BALUM-522352 format. One record per residue (C-alpha): residue number from 1; x, y, z. Coordinates in pm, whole numbers. Layout:
<tidos>
NUM,X,Y,Z
...
</tidos>
This chain:
<tidos>
1,-27,-26,25
2,149,379,-59
3,76,644,165
4,43,1015,191
5,92,1260,469
6,-72,1575,533
7,43,1834,824
8,-234,2010,1009
9,-191,2323,1199
10,131,2525,1280
11,346,2257,1406
12,387,2099,1095
13,374,2429,877
14,758,2430,789
15,930,2215,545
16,1149,2102,824
17,883,2006,1089
18,721,1812,826
19,958,1643,671
20,1123,1518,1013
21,763,1381,1122
22,711,1190,794
23,1045,1038,772
24,964,898,1170
25,622,752,1050
26,693,639,701
27,979,422,880
28,727,268,1135
29,479,231,850
30,739,42,623
31,710,-219,882
32,353,-340,747
33,470,-257,398
34,299,67,370
35,528,336,151
36,539,706,169
37,465,862,-137
38,433,1242,-50
39,367,1515,230
40,194,1813,219
41,110,2111,476
42,-222,2285,486
43,-143,2494,814
44,-488,2541,975
45,-675,2634,692
46,-1002,2397,622
47,-1041,2430,218
48,-677,2381,215
49,-736,2055,397
50,-1040,1947,246
51,-849,1977,-109
52,-514,1789,23
53,-780,1524,131
54,-948,1467,-212
55,-628,1458,-423
56,-495,1167,-159
57,-768,1015,-199
58,-718,976,-576
59,-352,830,-521
60,-296,677,-206
61,-450,368,-28
62,-366,552,319
63,-401,919,398
64,-220,1010,753
65,-342,1309,902
66,-122,1455,1156
67,-233,1745,1357
68,-529,1904,1402
69,-652,1699,1715
70,-681,2001,1958
71,-947,2158,2165
72,-855,2522,2029
73,-902,2704,1725
74,-644,2471,1497
75,-817,2188,1589
76,-977,2138,1261
77,-931,1758,1080
78,-1205,1605,1248
79,-1460,1844,1195
80,-1346,1888,796
81,-1320,1513,716
82,-1626,1449,855
83,-1810,1712,674
84,-1639,1584,361
85,-1758,1251,449
86,-2120,1315,581
87,-2079,1193,915
88,-2108,1328,1276
89,-1868,1361,1538
90,-1998,1160,1872
91,-1818,1122,2237
92,-1642,867,2274
93,-1654,801,2638
94,-1400,550,2707
95,-1157,827,2556
96,-1354,1087,2785
97,-1337,880,3085
98,-907,855,3040
99,-880,1235,2999
100,-1106,1299,3323
101,-866,1044,3518
102,-564,1226,3367
103,-676,1573,3510
104,-741,1380,3823
105,-422,1232,3898
106,-274,1604,3807
107,-541,1736,4082
108,-687,1966,3838
109,-1089,1981,3734
110,-1084,1903,3306
111,-1194,2197,3140
112,-1530,2186,2913
113,-1359,2254,2612
114,-1108,1963,2652
115,-1379,1695,2588
116,-1381,1804,2230
117,-1052,1568,2231
118,-1295,1288,2291
119,-1554,1376,2026
120,-1419,1109,1690
121,-1626,1043,1356
122,-1901,809,1377
123,-1793,432,1251
124,-1414,503,1338
125,-1157,286,1473
126,-986,467,1809
127,-626,475,1881
128,-589,541,2244
129,-326,856,2343
130,-8,640,2455
131,204,916,2564
132,-67,1197,2568
133,-440,1236,2614
134,-530,1255,2269
135,-679,994,2078
136,-623,890,1690
137,-912,731,1504
138,-905,577,1151
139,-1196,558,863
140,-1198,249,636
141,-1381,275,308
142,-1309,-32,95
143,-920,-47,45
144,-874,278,177
145,-766,413,526
146,-787,802,652
147,-596,801,961
148,-579,1089,1203
149,-318,1099,1478
150,-149,1374,1689
151,136,1604,1571
152,393,1533,1763
153,604,1203,1708
154,649,1151,2077
155,277,1099,2070
156,223,986,1717
157,490,724,1723
158,389,492,1984
159,30,482,1828
160,158,381,1513
161,384,113,1680
162,81,-47,1883
163,-240,24,1769
164,-169,165,1355
165,91,-82,1235
166,-127,-403,1375
167,-445,-258,1263
168,-296,-207,895
169,-128,-528,853
170,-449,-694,878
171,-532,-518,555
172,-185,-484,372
173,-206,-672,33
174,177,-813,97
175,357,-962,390
176,599,-746,594
177,860,-816,808
178,1113,-583,1022
179,1377,-668,1238
180,1575,-444,1495
181,1951,-473,1566
182,2052,-264,1877
183,2378,-129,1872
184,2653,23,2163
185,2959,150,2207
186,3013,309,1819
187,2972,619,1665
188,2726,690,1414
189,3013,760,1104
190,3202,416,1245
191,2845,238,1193
192,2783,413,848
193,3151,288,781
194,3056,-24,866
195,2753,-53,701
196,2848,91,378
197,2624,13,89
198,2366,-183,272
199,2219,138,399
200,2159,193,18
201,1956,-164,28
202,1589,-122,-129
203,1452,-514,-12
204,1515,-550,226
205,1587,-193,367
206,1810,-103,650
207,1762,221,820
208,1995,396,1105
209,1875,550,1432
210,1976,716,1707
211,1860,607,2064
212,1929,783,2346
213,2288,697,2393
214,2260,388,2166
215,2144,311,1798
216,1927,109,1622
217,1968,-48,1252
218,1598,-184,1161
219,1570,-404,856
220,1253,-455,687
221,1116,-636,345
222,831,-671,218
223,726,-995,19
224,375,-1197,-54
225,362,-1322,299
226,508,-1212,564
227,699,-1530,628
228,885,-1436,320
229,937,-1137,445
230,1103,-1257,771
231,1319,-1501,515
232,1406,-1168,322
233,1561,-1008,663
234,1740,-1320,806
235,2050,-1303,637
236,2085,-918,609
237,2072,-954,1017
238,2320,-1186,1033
239,2559,-982,821
240,2500,-709,1011
241,2585,-842,1380
242,2873,-1011,1219
243,3027,-630,1067
244,2939,-465,1413
245,3064,-766,1609
246,3018,-718,1997
247,2851,-366,2005
248,2536,-550,1827
249,2413,-688,2189
250,2078,-772,2069
251,1774,-801,1875
252,1409,-611,1853
253,1516,-495,2217
254,1274,-216,2273
255,1368,-122,2623
256,1739,-70,2481
257,2050,-227,2698
258,1885,-123,3053
259,1631,-430,2925
260,1873,-619,2754
261,2080,-645,3094
262,1811,-736,3304
263,1683,-1007,3062
264,2003,-1145,3091
265,1984,-1150,3486
266,1652,-1296,3428
267,1759,-1582,3208
268,2044,-1676,3456
269,1866,-1600,3769
270,2093,-1341,3906
271,1999,-1053,4149
272,2210,-756,4129
273,2276,-431,4362
274,2391,-101,4256
275,2627,199,4387
276,2652,495,4220
277,2886,801,4268
278,2896,1150,4042
279,2614,979,3797
280,2330,1104,4023
281,2149,800,4013
282,2154,762,3604
283,2228,395,3642
284,1900,323,3857
285,1693,568,3686
286,1748,329,3352
287,1667,5,3553
288,1387,176,3786
289,1177,237,3489
290,1145,-108,3387
291,896,-308,3593
292,1076,-632,3608
293,1353,-485,3772
294,1204,-485,4136
295,1248,-837,4136
296,1617,-826,4004
297,1762,-568,4147
298,1818,-606,4533
299,1968,-227,4597
300,2032,57,4463
301,2230,427,4644
302,2378,722,4470
303,2717,783,4693
304,2796,1078,4544
305,3050,1174,4838
306,3317,1041,5024
307,3095,1012,5355
308,2804,792,5203
309,3069,565,5033
310,3265,517,5380
311,2907,498,5570
312,2693,290,5357
313,2912,92,5164
314,3193,43,5386
315,3465,213,5138
316,3760,232,5387
317,3857,583,5454
318,4218,537,5409
319,4132,395,5053
320,3944,683,4997
321,4220,945,5067
322,4501,727,4899
323,4337,629,4578
324,4064,933,4543
325,3721,869,4519
326,3708,823,4108
327,3976,535,4095
328,3997,159,4046
329,4010,57,4388
330,3748,245,4504
331,3520,111,4226
332,3580,-245,4347
333,3524,-215,4704
334,3191,6,4627
335,3125,-311,4436
336,3165,-544,4702
337,2962,-290,4934
338,2684,-309,4760
339,2650,-686,4663
340,2712,-715,5039
341,2414,-436,5143
342,2154,-613,4858
343,2286,-986,4948
344,2278,-1054,4576
345,2495,-1252,4322
346,2649,-935,4179
347,2758,-607,4277
348,2803,-302,4034
349,2971,7,4061
350,3010,310,3870
351,3206,643,3985
352,3328,943,3786
353,3378,1269,3797
354,3130,1388,3521
355,2970,1747,3649
356,2600,1746,3802
357,2506,1764,4117
358,2757,1449,4281
359,3045,1448,3992
360,3223,1790,4059
361,3454,1916,3844
362,3405,1736,3504
363,3712,1530,3371
364,3505,1266,3169
365,3692,986,3363
366,3480,708,3504
367,3571,385,3676
368,3292,67,3658
369,3359,-271,3889
370,3144,-542,3900
371,3166,-802,4186
372,3030,-1142,4170
373,3175,-1273,4489
374,3486,-1439,4388
375,3609,-1183,4103
376,3630,-838,4030
377,3588,-654,3652
378,3692,-316,3632
379,3644,-47,3369
380,3770,276,3287
381,3628,529,3083
382,3755,871,2955
383,3463,1061,2765
384,3487,1397,2622
385,3476,1668,2845
386,3289,1909,2564
387,3003,1694,2647
388,2737,1781,2920
389,2711,1648,3251
390,2439,1469,3156
391,2559,1298,2837
392,2851,1202,3027
393,2664,1002,3288
394,2451,837,3062
395,2725,712,2842
396,2909,563,3205
397,2562,424,3287
398,2490,240,2947
399,2839,122,2975
400,2781,-41,3332
401,2460,-221,3207
402,2661,-340,2915
403,2907,-498,3146
404,2610,-665,3349
405,2469,-776,3025
406,2811,-880,2880
407,2823,-1102,3244
408,2493,-1247,3233
409,2508,-1324,2870
410,2815,-1478,2870
411,2837,-1893,2890
412,3229,-1862,3018
413,3404,-1611,3285
414,3444,-1288,3160
415,3844,-1204,3086
416,4039,-972,3343
417,3912,-1048,3642
418,4113,-1060,3944
419,4044,-1125,4349
420,3908,-860,4507
421,4196,-820,4761
422,4415,-746,4414
423,4117,-504,4312
424,4184,-325,4623
425,4506,-330,4610
426,4536,-138,4268
427,4663,-479,4063
428,4335,-471,3842
429,4406,-388,3487
430,4079,-164,3351
431,4015,-407,3021
432,3930,-294,2670
433,3674,-502,2622
434,3397,-280,2708
435,3238,-105,2429
436,3278,223,2490
437,3014,496,2406
438,2984,793,2223
439,2891,1031,2486
440,2776,1326,2283
441,2702,1130,1946
442,3041,1169,1815
443,3284,854,1822
444,3426,674,2125
445,3709,710,2287
446,3894,399,2378
447,4165,359,2676
448,4255,640,2925
449,4301,1027,2785
450,4657,1082,2730
451,4797,1441,2884
452,4916,1644,2575
453,5227,1826,2673
454,5207,2135,2417
455,4862,2240,2633
456,5104,2293,2932
457,5252,2570,2738
458,4902,2775,2707
459,4733,2598,3050
460,4817,2630,3389
461,4980,2249,3490
462,5058,2102,3759
463,5414,2195,3887
464,5414,2524,3740
465,5502,2815,3984
466,5274,3060,4090
467,5347,3373,3863
468,5365,3158,3566
469,5013,3010,3659
470,4937,3402,3710
471,5094,3452,3327
472,4896,3155,3168
473,4546,3285,3332
474,4579,3592,3221
475,4671,3513,2864
476,4372,3273,2878
477,4123,3564,3018
478,4247,3794,2736
479,4165,3542,2492
480,3843,3454,2602
481,3736,3858,2571
482,3875,3900,2233
483,3743,3578,2131
484,3401,3668,2272
485,3404,4029,2119
486,3517,3876,1788
487,3237,3639,1783
488,2932,3916,1882
489,3093,4141,1587
490,3097,3907,1311
491,2753,3736,1430
492,2640,4050,1426
493,2751,4137,1113
494,2630,3817,990
495,2237,3864,1105
496,2255,4229,954
497,2344,4073,574
498,2141,3797,645
499,1854,4043,711
500,1959,4263,406
501,1957,4006,164
502,1639,3839,259
503,1440,4183,252
504,1569,4267,-86
505,1456,3883,-208
506,1105,3993,-24
507,1096,4347,-185
508,1161,4203,-548
509,878,3947,-493
510,649,4191,-365
511,690,4428,-662
512,709,4195,-950
513,329,4061,-827
514,200,4433,-745
515,374,4551,-1054
516,163,4327,-1288
517,-173,4447,-1463
518,-448,4408,-1287
519,-622,4220,-1570
520,-283,3975,-1578
521,-364,3585,-1453
522,-205,3560,-1125
523,-126,3181,-995
524,-196,3113,-649
525,-158,2825,-432
526,-376,2566,-332
527,-592,2674,-42
528,-513,3071,-120
529,-773,3239,93
530,-1094,3391,-104
531,-1049,3756,-133
532,-714,3785,-87
533,-552,4002,-348
534,-356,3825,-614
535,-42,4058,-555
536,48,3820,-214
537,39,3501,-356
538,408,3436,-349
539,480,3594,-17
540,152,3370,109
541,326,3074,-36
542,635,3152,160
543,424,3241,458
544,62,3202,496
545,107,3458,828
546,128,3730,562
547,-104,4021,645
548,-14,4277,371
549,292,4501,288
550,387,4848,489
551,609,5114,330
552,662,5465,351
553,836,5611,22
554,1187,5779,84
555,1247,5533,400
556,1341,5193,502
557,1037,5120,578
558,917,4885,346
559,851,4550,472
560,604,4274,498
561,384,4255,767
562,223,3924,958
563,-40,3903,1208
564,-38,3578,1442
565,-256,3455,1747
566,-35,3599,1996
567,188,3911,1995
568,490,3724,2086
569,586,3490,1795
570,744,3738,1563
571,895,3943,1838
572,1256,3756,1735
573,1171,3568,1420
574,1205,3683,1081
575,942,3644,780
576,1082,3327,719
577,999,3177,1087
578,1392,3159,1153
579,1524,3334,1479
580,1609,3705,1413
581,1721,3980,1644
582,1528,4182,1398
583,1219,4028,1394
584,946,4112,1145
585,673,4367,1166
586,332,4245,1274
587,-21,4320,1335
588,-205,4324,1671
589,-290,4022,1730
590,-666,4109,1811
591,-669,4322,1491
592,-948,4175,1238
593,-908,4239,854
594,-1195,4113,706
595,-1428,4309,826
596,-1117,4593,859
597,-1105,4735,1218
598,-1091,5116,1274
599,-746,5094,1349
600,-446,4894,1246
601,-192,4863,1540
602,146,4763,1391
603,460,4657,1610
604,844,4654,1522
605,1173,4694,1642
606,1357,5043,1706
607,1699,4877,1572
608,2016,5104,1583
609,2087,5067,1213
610,1783,5217,1113
611,1620,4904,1015
612,1243,4799,1118
613,1095,5119,1249
614,1421,5255,1367
615,1393,5541,1097
616,1032,5669,1316
617,1266,5835,1537
618,1351,6068,1215
619,995,6210,1272
620,1056,6338,1633
621,1336,6547,1494
622,1632,6299,1692
623,1976,6251,1513
624,1955,5907,1632
625,1719,5621,1765
626,1854,5752,2113
627,1898,6088,2148
628,1581,6353,2227
629,1307,6483,2035
630,1388,6825,1840
631,1025,6885,1648
632,1172,7153,1490
633,1394,6939,1305
634,1132,6667,1286
635,880,6855,1112
636,1043,6877,786
637,1101,6506,788
638,724,6478,835
639,635,6730,528
640,883,6517,302
641,718,6170,426
642,363,6228,530
643,245,5939,383
644,174,5564,527
645,112,5281,293
646,-44,4954,449
647,-195,4764,172
648,-332,4476,369
649,-430,4135,178
650,-780,4256,101
651,-717,4610,-26
652,-485,4891,-55
653,-452,5178,207
654,-292,5506,241
655,-286,5708,539
656,-222,6072,648
657,0,6086,944
658,-225,6288,1171
659,22,6228,1488
660,347,6173,1619
661,398,6120,2022
662,595,5935,2282
663,400,5752,2576
664,464,5518,2828
665,315,5203,2925
666,373,5195,3330
667,165,5388,3576
668,454,5486,3837
669,526,5722,3555
670,191,5858,3514
671,-115,5780,3342
672,-84,5509,3066
673,-272,5589,2708
674,-364,5249,2582
675,-362,5350,2194
676,-334,4962,2111
677,-672,4897,2249
678,-856,5125,2024
679,-930,4922,1756
680,-1292,4927,1721
681,-1387,5305,1714
682,-1790,5238,1619
683,-1866,5333,2009
684,-1843,5752,1981
685,-1725,5758,2311
686,-1381,5549,2235
687,-1371,5739,1905
688,-1369,6099,2088
689,-1125,5944,2363
690,-879,5808,2063
691,-871,6127,1854
692,-855,6386,2153
693,-546,6189,2281
694,-345,6098,1994
695,-450,6527,1900
696,-286,6623,2249
697,2,6431,2263
698,132,6507,1918
699,455,6670,1865
700,289,6849,1557
701,-72,6990,1453
702,-232,6943,1093
703,-507,7059,877
704,-604,6670,855
705,-981,6681,994
706,-1098,6343,1165
707,-1457,6239,1107
708,-1622,5934,1273
709,-1602,5606,1005
710,-1237,5710,945
711,-967,5448,922
712,-651,5480,1128
713,-277,5309,1091
714,-98,5322,1398
715,276,5223,1397
716,427,5161,1723
717,799,5101,1857
718,1022,5121,2150
719,1184,5470,2261
720,1559,5470,2384
721,1623,5833,2450
722,1585,5856,2839
723,1834,5599,2901
724,1766,5315,3166
725,1433,5521,3226
726,1331,5438,2945
727,1312,5063,3031
728,1159,5103,3288
729,838,5319,3224
730,830,5144,2860
731,856,5460,2646
732,716,5440,2305
733,737,5620,2000
734,399,5611,1819
735,311,5735,1464
736,-71,5780,1379
737,-212,5793,1038
738,-575,5867,898
739,-667,5676,603
740,-672,5910,274
741,-1034,5919,207
742,-1186,5906,-145
743,-1116,6263,-376
744,-828,6323,-135
745,-450,6382,-277
746,-276,6069,-174
747,67,6230,-183
748,23,6473,124
749,46,6793,-144
750,-304,6875,83
751,-159,6893,436
752,19,7159,641
753,206,7097,952
754,288,7302,1247
755,503,7202,1569
756,215,7168,1888
757,326,7454,2124
758,193,7259,2405
759,198,6892,2297
760,113,6667,2609
761,372,6420,2725
762,412,6169,2993
763,498,6353,3349
764,889,6328,3374
765,965,6314,3008
766,1011,6666,2943
767,1381,6860,2936
768,1382,7016,3235
769,1401,6717,3461
770,1650,6522,3210
771,1936,6516,3451
772,1688,6429,3748
773,1585,6128,3579
774,1940,6026,3476
775,1978,6080,3841
776,1724,5888,3993
777,1765,5589,3756
778,2176,5590,3828
779,2090,5584,4187
780,1814,5296,4130
781,2084,5087,3943
782,2310,5129,4278
783,2022,5018,4475
784,2023,5366,4704
785,1644,5432,4611
786,1320,5209,4564
787,1117,5321,4238
788,785,5339,4366
789,492,5557,4206
790,520,5795,4520
791,877,5925,4463
792,866,5856,4120
793,617,6096,4062
794,809,6393,4298
795,1135,6337,4135
796,941,6386,3782
797,787,6701,3676
798,425,6772,3810
799,264,6849,3522
800,163,6619,3205
801,174,6945,2970
802,504,7109,2879
803,587,7399,2599
804,787,7194,2315
805,1074,7437,2355
806,1146,7311,2702
807,1226,6945,2532
808,1606,6859,2553
809,1727,6861,2145
810,1524,7167,2100
811,1826,7421,2244
812,2204,7373,2205
813,2262,7342,2577
814,2017,7036,2575
815,2233,6859,2266
816,2553,6916,2492
817,2422,6783,2803
818,2346,6515,2630
819,2647,6435,2483
820,2829,6522,2859
821,2629,6227,2987
822,2751,5919,2744
823,2971,5834,2982
824,2707,5805,3275
825,2491,5652,3012
826,2713,5392,2926
827,2792,5325,3301
828,2459,5251,3367
829,2391,5046,3063
830,2715,4830,3145
831,2559,4782,3537
832,2178,4711,3384
833,2373,4439,3193
834,2585,4268,3479
835,2237,4301,3668
836,2094,4131,3371
837,2356,3828,3416
838,2353,3822,3778
839,1926,3770,3752
840,2053,3509,3479
841,2305,3318,3748
842,2047,3353,4010
843,1773,3177,3780
844,2044,2903,3686
845,2095,2856,4045
846,1677,2794,4137
847,1665,2586,3808
848,1961,2350,3947
849,1773,2370,4327
850,1445,2228,4126
851,1600,1985,3947
852,1759,1807,4256
853,1426,1874,4398
854,1292,1696,4133
855,1527,1371,4182
856,1476,1341,4518
857,1130,1361,4505
858,933,1081,4668
859,641,1122,4450
860,572,1154,4085
861,327,1473,4168
862,594,1654,4350
863,851,1600,4111
864,625,1752,3833
865,585,2036,4089
866,970,2098,4101
867,1003,2074,3757
868,767,2360,3690
869,954,2535,3908
870,1298,2443,3695
871,1137,2576,3377
872,998,2880,3529
873,1355,2977,3644
874,1455,2866,3296
875,1205,3102,3146
876,1353,3391,3428
877,1714,3353,3277
878,1587,3336,2949
879,1405,3681,3008
880,1739,3814,3178
881,1943,3705,2872
882,1724,3855,2628
883,1717,4214,2835
884,2112,4174,2809
885,2111,4158,2474
886,1904,4417,2433
887,2095,4631,2673
888,2424,4517,2455
889,2250,4669,2139
890,2206,5023,2285
891,2543,5057,2432
892,2680,4954,2092
893,2427,5245,1887
894,2583,5472,2212
895,2919,5372,2086
896,2877,5430,1751
897,2748,5776,1837
898,2991,5846,2054
899,3316,5659,2020
900,3440,5765,2430
901,3698,5521,2575
902,3405,5479,2848
903,3140,5346,2598
904,3419,5123,2434
905,3499,4981,2816
906,3121,4984,2854
907,3124,4780,2523
908,3378,4541,2621
909,3224,4448,2965
910,2895,4399,2850
911,2991,4149,2558
912,3129,3955,2824
913,2849,3972,3075
914,2616,3858,2770
915,2772,3569,2717
916,2824,3471,3088
917,2436,3577,3094
918,2381,3305,2764
919,2607,3036,2977
920,2361,3066,3273
921,2063,3041,3036
922,2225,2690,2865
923,2274,2568,3199
924,1957,2655,3318
925,1733,2525,3057
926,1938,2190,3061
927,1836,2159,3444
928,1508,2231,3341
929,1501,1920,3096
930,1710,1708,3344
931,1426,1761,3618
932,1138,1717,3351
933,1349,1349,3262
934,1341,1261,3673
935,958,1346,3670
936,903,1143,3398
937,1121,827,3507
938,938,846,3871
939,595,835,3734
940,661,558,3516
941,804,383,3834
942,472,431,3984
943,236,270,3753
944,-14,120,4073
945,129,378,4291
946,-172,594,4469
947,15,932,4449
948,-126,1191,4198
949,85,1232,3894
950,129,1597,3823
951,220,1643,3435
952,484,1836,3238
953,385,2228,3238
954,528,2292,2952
955,354,2281,2597
956,492,2157,2278
957,427,2353,1962
958,401,2012,1764
959,194,1832,2021
960,-195,1810,1937
961,-264,1954,2276
962,-80,2058,2590
963,-19,1970,2930
964,-207,2080,3256
965,20,2326,3476
966,25,2563,3704
967,294,2779,3593
968,424,2937,3265
969,444,2756,3005
970,740,2702,2702
971,761,2584,2382
972,985,2292,2371
973,990,1975,2599
974,930,1620,2567
975,609,1437,2728
976,629,1251,3035
977,626,875,2998
978,338,753,3183
979,301,422,3362
980,140,97,3247
981,-179,-11,3249
982,-382,-276,3034
983,-662,-107,2800
984,-976,-283,2660
985,-1140,-137,2320
986,-1519,13,2423
987,-1784,147,2226
988,-1943,517,2310
989,-2312,662,2323
990,-2336,954,2112
991,-2387,1292,2231
992,-2482,1633,2090
993,-2168,1773,1870
994,-2207,2119,2078
995,-1974,1949,2343
996,-1695,1976,2117
997,-1728,2354,2036
998,-1380,2484,1925
999,-1247,2694,2144
1000,-968,2992,2109
1001,-761,2930,2371
1002,-510,2646,2395
1003,-610,2444,2702
1004,-312,2256,2890
1005,-328,1861,2861
1006,-246,1625,3178
1007,-76,1302,3090
1008,-237,964,3089
1009,-134,632,3224
1010,70,446,2983
1011,-156,198,2822
1012,-101,-122,2574
1013,-391,53,2369
1014,-591,-171,2126
1015,-833,12,1866
1016,-1164,41,1967
1017,-1469,152,1765
1018,-1641,494,1813
1019,-2018,381,1758
1020,-2299,565,1848
1021,-2440,277,2026
1022,-2494,200,2387
1023,-2179,68,2562
1024,-2083,-310,2572
1025,-1969,-442,2882
1026,-1747,-681,2708
1027,-1446,-562,2499
1028,-1499,-538,2074
1029,-1371,-813,1914
1030,-1095,-776,1657
1031,-1122,-453,1491
1032,-1231,-417,1141
1033,-1272,-125,888
1034,-1540,70,922
1035,-1801,202,676
1036,-1948,191,353
1037,-1751,167,-5
1038,-1453,338,-78
1039,-1588,497,-367
1040,-1876,638,-243
1041,-1668,823,77
1042,-1396,919,-167
1043,-1633,1115,-442
1044,-1800,1246,-105
1045,-1503,1414,2
1046,-1384,1531,-343
1047,-1716,1699,-391
1048,-1734,1850,-53
1049,-1397,2023,-182
1050,-1552,2189,-414
1051,-1884,2256,-246
1052,-1891,2670,-126
1053,-1787,2656,256
1054,-1934,2881,550
1055,-1683,3113,658
1056,-1429,3008,912
</tidos>
């Protein structure tokens, strides 16, 4: 059978995300003889989805829809398919019960809209979620199948493996078989070299995949029968094992090395006790997540300190002092101590300097010892210090389990064993028979790391005199500072060049389409929204979030504008959705274009190179992006550039600029004008307030009249002219335009402007008190005063109205004062960067504490609470790092404008602080990930525990639905592994479809218990007390459903 994948929703909108998901699904589908032919993405557009499904049914037997199953506005998959096939959505009671149970375990009440997840097509086969609560489902018609699964591979892969593949295998026309060779101890490059041309074979196919510190080599074949396919696989598997040697440790081991080790122990009837030091309990965690571990693992302890090794494992104090904690004799003593404590057949010990909480200073060195009561086997690992502690710990833990498996699986005693007394005396020679892992995904290292003498010339070395050590340290610090500065400058230039190139490409794309004759036919992409202007077709194909094109003649303002569901996504992403400090101008998330709102609000960054909205500062007469307003100069710029053009996707719009003003967004600095909330001005009171405020606050007056029914555009960006106070008060520069009416000139020739002598400014942002503002900001940065509304209002001006002549840049004295204050401003900005770095460090420490709490938690619920805290701390570190980056940009701009020694020194110090903050951020994110892993593993350990299991608080962009959480959420995380329970199929009672109403908000989702799901049927019948029979394809003839869906694709549809 051939298959086609359709990605639905934002998570699979990008080609990279869709390709990655399709590759993962294709590998699983190949196991039952289903070959992936094509893949496409439709976003969250129901019409595009209808058309894509109709096309797929014409050419494919299996149509796999990934995504669009959530409870939010983009959950369109089931509804769209049912509309095309003329079926109803019914409530599947069993799925609803699973969802409610998951929320109960999380200690939360299930939101009503989450019930929509359990609304499934009638007469469909239900595939219960395994690592998520969102169920999948399938519809069969003749020899065709429409399958609907979540978009996150961590969710849909288990469903494919446990439910979909067995289901499809029963209907596949050809037999299919697959085998998996488990590999440990070789890197990817080595594997590819040894397998060679086998990776290019067609039938059987040979595919290589990474699997958390290990690799798997999957062999899949197709033939007339499954037995014939298995015969095709057998010689290939044999050849793979021959080529890989001892590194190929097992076949079809779904639980990896931990499962293989326990299986070997079980086969021999051997019990194991475990002691670890420096691994944070990683080895025990790998074993204890398996249900059979309790029977064969008698004792485990994480002895990360010398005291624990001495007191718990009875390692002699003298041995610890003489040999050190990371040594072969101590590892042997730990193994013997663990064996005694657990009264087991074997004692296993791992001790290393691998970083983490217990590991101390990471060196990458670890010792493994296995003691069976007669002999000790010792193995030494030397791992790359470049790998993070977690990767080193995992590598050491897997190596220890590999030694256990070798011992238990070997019919003869392992070579290299010595008596315990000899091992304690240091006479054990660490053998090399143990495969050593590529800790960070690279090539393995064999044997102890050799010292390289030439490094002693650069780095402090044992035996160096004090003066030589000091000289080397000074040299290293200088090199680091130089490297960091050079790296930042290179990165800055590259980003600038990349942004310029992208802008030119987009302008050419738009201008080419906009310059075509209106009668010229334009090819538009599939699913192009009705009513969109044809000139946006190419931009829409590149990014379906395009909302229009913004330009101001004679300026750099000439960019596409996007529209998204929130005001954060494009803050640091370019038009191609790639990370960029420039971001992309975006339309206020609450705005509507059809019908058109009365006021469009567009945001963009105030960049120091004038890009985005940096050039808007010229409307204030500022000589740079950080300078004070000078309306006497700005009015000339306004007269030259009075028109804003914003052609949205539905219509072209020109606007006459009626107002240029600054405002604060923090109450401590006076009354706030929430200009960005005046989107609908149909209410007369709102219209009057909006017009009154933009008129009074504007630096300029004009002859432009404003009447009810007029449309506006508002451009908003940050202002930095008041130094640190600008950040604290969230000062904004705003430019407002009124749409040109029919019959008016659209070139500004009929406009006259004047300077507003009584401009309404926020309290404190007037020239007479600038020095006082800067002094107060400086005091605040040194902690000498508290910034409260009371002392702020007393330090700032008491009047909201000041003559324009009092603005700083309106006089030569003010400009001189601004230049003279550059040194102080540079020092303030540097102090602010250092403060942000310190906040990032504190957040890193908090994340580490929470990670430790998660690992030491006695229940999954407590572990998930700690994981939530670690995530919040990582978010704080991210915020601090972002703030440090913004401040660094401001210091750079200050240096460009006034290249003084003080500004240069501040720039260099700030660069170093930013790199420090980046390191703290990466550490915090790592701790958050480890905390989640610990909670996940603890949840898996307690399948029958009465403790409530809290789920991850971090949403996943590629997930069909998010997890419940009491804290903030982030976009990248793995779902916790639920515990195991047996699930039986059942049918559901049909319910009114109103319970499945769409909700625009994204609701968090708890984790279900992991199950061994069997496909069940979603029928509008009374629930049956007994399990259903083996699932069969449901529904009518394939042609009828296909014709129905194809017809629906072309039929008129109600507006979404």
